[in-house]
N, C-alpha and C positions, 0 to 999 in steps of 0.2 A: 459526599458526593459528588462529583465532578459537573460544571454548569457548561453548557454554549456559550459560547461567545456571543452568538445574537440574541439569546432568547435565555429564559431561567429554567427548561426543560434541560434533565440530566441526561448525560450523555450515555446511551445503553454499555454495557461492559463489552458484549463485541466488538462494539465498534471503536472503542480504544485497544483492543486486542488487534484487530485489522491495524492500525498503525501502527502497533511496534512489530506485525510480521511485514510490513511495507520497509519501516527500517531495518528490518535483521538483513530481508532478500537484496536488499542494495547495499550494505554493509558486505554482504555476501559475494555479490559481481562486483564490486570494487576491488576488494581486494585479495577474493581469490582468481577472478579472472580477470583482473588489468580495467576493466571495460568501468568508464566514468559515466553513465546517466543519471538522470534529474527522476523526481520521484512521477512527475506528470509523463516523462516516456516511458516509464515503468507501467504507467495507469493504458498508455498506448498499445502498449508489446499486450499487454492481458488482454486489452480491450478484442485486437487482433486474432489471439489464439483464442480465444470464446468465441467468436466468430466463425471460426473456422473449425471447431469443436473439437479442439486440440486439448482443450483443459475445460473443468467444467465446473 
């Protein structure tokens, strides 16, 4: 089982899966749309979309 870096508790499966989704979305944006953004920028964009209820 995977362990967290700063503690000994296992990382939940859904958290690992979300990390994979982030990587897939970033790769798609970079390759298909030609937009180079960082993971931090992606999270900021998603926060704004959530704030305005564009996504849930």
